[in-house]
C-alpha positions in Angstrom: 7.7 -64.4 9.2 6.4 -62.9 12.5 9.2 -60.3 12.4 8.3 -59.4 8.9 4.7 -59.0 9.8 5.5 -56.8 12.7 7.9 -54.6 10.6 5.1 -54.2 7.9 2.6 -53.3 10.7 4.9 -50.6 12.1 5.5 -49.3 8.5 1.8 -49.0 7.7 0.7 -47.6 11.0 0.0 -43.9 11.0 2.8 -41.9 12.7 2.1 -41.0 16.3 2.4 -37.4 17.3 5.7 -36.4 18.8 5.7 -35.1 22.3 6.2 -31.3 22.4 9.6 -30.2 23.5 9.8 -27.8 26.5 10.2 -24.1 25.4 9.2 -24.8 21.8 6.7 -22.4 20.3 4.2 -23.2 17.4 4.3 -20.8 14.4 0.7 -19.4 14.1 -0.4 -17.5 11.1 -2.7 -14.8 12.4 -4.3 -11.5 11.2 -5.0 -9.8 14.5 -1.7 -8.9 16.1 -0.8 -10.1 19.5 1.7 -7.7 21.0 1.5 -8.2 24.7 4.1 -9.3 27.1 7.8 -9.7 26.4 9.4 -10.8 23.2 9.6 -14.4 24.4 5.8 -14.5 25.3 4.8 -13.3 21.7 4.3 -15.7 18.8 6.3 -15.0 15.7 4.7 -12.1 13.8 3.7 -12.3 10.1 3.4 -9.6 7.5 -0.3 -9.3 7.9 0.1 -8.5 11.5 2.6 -5.7 10.9 0.3 -4.1 8.4 -2.7 -4.6 10.6 -0.9 -2.9 13.5 -0.5 0.1 11.3 -4.2 0.0 10.3 -3.4 -0.9 6.7 -5.8 -3.1 4.7 -4.1 -4.5 1.6 -6.1 -5.6 -1.5 -3.5 -7.4 -3.5 -5.5 -9.8 -5.7 -8.7 -10.2 -7.5 -12.0 -9.7 -5.8 -13.2 -13.2 -4.8 -15.4 -14.2 -1.9 -12.5 -15.1 0.4 -10.9 -11.8 -0.1 -14.2 -9.9 0.5 -14.7 -11.8 3.8 -11.3 -10.9 5.0 -11.6 -7.3 4.2 -15.0 -6.9 5.8 -13.7 -8.4 9.0 -10.6 -6.1 8.9 -12.8 -3.0 8.5 -15.1 -3.9 11.3 -12.3 -4.9 13.8 -10.2 -1.7 13.1 -13.3 0.5 13.8 -13.8 -1.4 17.0 -10.1 -1.1 17.8 -10.1 2.7 17.4 -13.1 4.7 16.2 -11.1 7.8 15.4 -7.9 6.8 13.6 -8.2 6.4 9.8 -7.8 3.2 7.9 -5.5 3.0 5.0 -6.6 0.9 2.0 -3.7 -0.1 -0.3 -5.1 -1.3 -3.7 -3.2 -3.5 -6.3 -6.1 -5.4 -7.9 -7.6 -6.1 -11.4 -11.1 -6.1 -10.0 -13.2 -9.3 -10.6 -11.3 -10.3 -13.8 -7.8 -11.3 -14.7 -6.4 -11.8 -18.1 -10.0 -11.6 -19.5 -11.3 -14.3 -17.3 -14.0 -13.5 -14.8 -13.1 -14.7 -11.4 -15.6 -13.0 -9.1 -18.9 -11.2 -9.0 -19.3 -7.4 -9.0 -21.3 -7.7 -5.9 -18.0 -8.5 -4.0 -17.0 -5.0 -4.7 -20.5 -3.6 -3.6 -20.1 -5.5 -0.4 -16.6 -3.9 0.4 -18.0 -0.5 -0.8 -20.9 -0.7 1.6 -18.5 -1.7 4.4 -16.4 1.3 3.7 -19.5 3.5 3.9 -20.7 1.8 7.0 -17.6 2.3 9.2 -17.4 5.7 10.9 -13.7 6.2 10.5 -12.3 7.8 7.3 -10.7 5.4 4.8 -7.6 6.7 3.0 -7.1 4.8 -0.4 -3.8 4.4 -2.3 -3.3 2.7 -5.5 0.1 1.0 -5.4 0.0 -0.9 -8.8 -3.3 -1.4 -10.7 -6.8 -0.4 -9.8 -8.9 -1.8 -12.6 -12.7 -2.1 -13.0 -14.3 -2.6 -9.5 -11.0 -1.8 -7.8 -11.2 1.6 -9.3 -14.5 2.1 -7.6 -13.1 1.3 -4.2 -10.2 3.7 -4.9 -12.6 6.5 -5.8 -14.8 5.7 -2.8 -12.1 6.8 -0.2 -12.2 9.9 1.9 -12.2 13.0 -0.3 -8.8 14.7 -0.3 -7.0 11.4 0.7 -7.4 9.3 -2.5 -4.0 8.9 -4.0 -1.8 6.8 -6.3 1.8 6.2 -6.8 3.5 7.6 -9.9 3.7 4.3 -11.8 0.2 3.1 -11.1 -2.5 2.4 -13.8 -6.2 3.0 -13.2 -9.0 1.8 -15.5 -12.7 1.9 -15.4 -14.9 -0.4 -17.4 -18.5 -1.8 -17.5 -19.2 -5.2 -15.9 -18.4 -8.4 -17.8 -20.9 -11.3 -17.8 -20.9 -14.7 -19.7 -24.1 -16.7 -19.6 -25.2 -20.0 -20.8 -28.2 -22.2 -20.4 -31.8 -21.8 -21.3 -33.0 -18.7 -23.0 -35.1 -17.6 -20.0 -32.1 -18.0 -17.7 -29.9 -16.0 -20.0 -32.5 -13.2 -20.1 -32.6 -13.1 -16.4 -28.8 -12.9 -16.2 -28.8 -10.1 -18.8 -31.2 -8.1 -16.8 -29.1 -8.6 -13.6 -25.9 -7.5 -15.2 -27.7 -4.4 -16.6 -28.7 -3.5 -13.1 -25.2 -4.0 -11.9 -23.9 -1.7 -14.6 -26.4 1.0 -13.6 -25.5 0.7 -9.9 -21.8 1.0 -10.8 -22.3 4.0 -13.0 -24.3 5.7 -10.2 -21.5 5.1 -7.7 -18.8 6.3 -9.9 -20.8 9.4 -10.7 -21.2 10.0 -7.0 -17.5 9.9 -6.1 -16.0 11.2 -9.3 -18.3 14.2 -9.7 -19.3 13.6 -13.3 -22.7 13.0 -14.8 -24.0 9.5 -15.1 -24.3 9.9 -18.9 -20.6 10.8 -19.2 -19.6 7.9 -17.0 -21.8 5.5 -19.2 -20.2 6.8 -22.4 -16.6 6.5 -21.0 -17.0 2.9 -19.8 -18.4 1.6 -23.1 -14.7 0.4 -23.7 -12.1 0.1 -21.0 -10.7 3.6 -20.3 -7.2 3.8 -18.8 -5.7 6.7 -16.8 -2.3 7.6 -15.6 -2.2 9.0 -12.1 -2.2 12.6 -13.3 -5.1 11.9 -15.7 -7.0 10.2 -12.8 -6.6 13.4 -10.8 -8.0 15.5 -13.6 -10.8 13.0 -14.1 -11.7 13.0 -10.4 -11.0 9.4 -9.4 -8.1 10.4 -7.1 -7.1 13.7 -5.5 -3.3 13.5 -5.7 -0.2 11.6 -6.8 2.4 10.8 -4.1 6.0 11.4 -5.4 9.1 10.4 -3.4 11.6 12.5 -5.3 14.4 14.7 -4.0 13.6 18.4 -3.9 15.9 21.0 -5.3 17.2 21.8 -1.9 19.6 19.2 -0.5 18.1 17.6 2.7 21.1 15.9 3.8 23.0 16.3 7.1 25.4 18.7 5.7 22.6 21.0 4.5 21.0 20.8 7.9 24.2 21.8 9.6 24.8 24.6 7.1 21.4 26.0 7.8 22.0 26.0 11.5 25.4 27.8 11.1 27.1 25.0 12.9 29.8 24.6 10.2 30.6 28.2 10.2 31.0 28.3 14.0 33.2 25.2 13.8 35.3 27.0 11.1 35.8 30.0 13.2 36.8 27.8 16.2 39.4 25.9 14.1 40.8 29.2 12.6 41.2 30.6 16.2 42.9 27.4 17.2 45.2 27.4 14.3 46.0 31.2 14.3 49.4 30.6 16.2 50.2 27.3 14.3 51.1 28.3 10.7 52.5 24.9 9.8 49.4 23.0 11.0 47.3 25.2 8.6 49.1 23.5 5.7 47.7 20.0 6.6 45.6 18.6 3.8 42.5 18.2 5.9 42.6 21.9 6.9 42.8 23.0 3.3 39.9 20.6 2.4 37.8 22.0 5.3 38.4 25.6 4.1 37.4 24.6 0.6 34.2 23.0 1.9 33.3 26.1 4.0 33.9 28.4 0.9 31.6 26.2 -1.2 29.0 26.2 1.5 29.0 30.0 1.6 28.7 30.1 -2.2 25.6 27.7 -2.0 27.4 25.1 -4.0 28.1 22.5 -1.2 27.1 18.9 -2.1 27.8 15.6 -0.5 29.6 14.4 -3.5 31.9 17.5 -3.5 32.4 16.9 0.2 33.5 13.3 -0.3 36.0 14.4 -3.0 37.3 17.2 -0.8 
């Protein structure tokens, strides 16, 4: 019986902390990067640290108080870290709502907006997915000339959403507050988009969606960032062709093979000559080079 009681006591007792092994490092999730010393002295980095090192603030969820608190801290720290380099704000957010459900308050967007206006460094904004509602306001509030979106992004502006319940007096107070929030949002959008407050108020009566090119015409952003190949090949072969290195190599090979007629019949020599002729005609491509 005593042995059984001792076993039960050991089983029910809380586990004692294990002694730390020598040389072991704890994994610490941090935001401010620690990049001093050698690789063995640094804690394992996380994604937020790499983004933070490049002065990137990423808004990838709805505007809720925890997100606002983190973004305000990031803006203030990055200004303290370097008061001249710009801050890059990447936006992929549906604002304070998601699937029609209200998750946050519009004042969260106003707090971030005020912080963006407070810091002295320019803030470059980029929409990488969605910028809806209050997130579109933050996108438009970036530095003029540096507000951009990727080609597949969607931008939408709308009026604030409010759901009230309770006594009639409380509902009336909430209605007045949501009306003031709407007036403030229209004023800020008008300031950064460059349209009159009456036109903004008319457009946000219902949700208004924009493609990136339409957002440029409307004034929400300044440009669309494309990452497509240009008409001119930018590969290694094209660079060599422009610097005339291929032609000089061809002349060197021809002078080397001038007294060796049999060697000139090798397949690689014939392929090299075809490549040179194609390069001179301007029809040289990597695919044709691979086929020979």
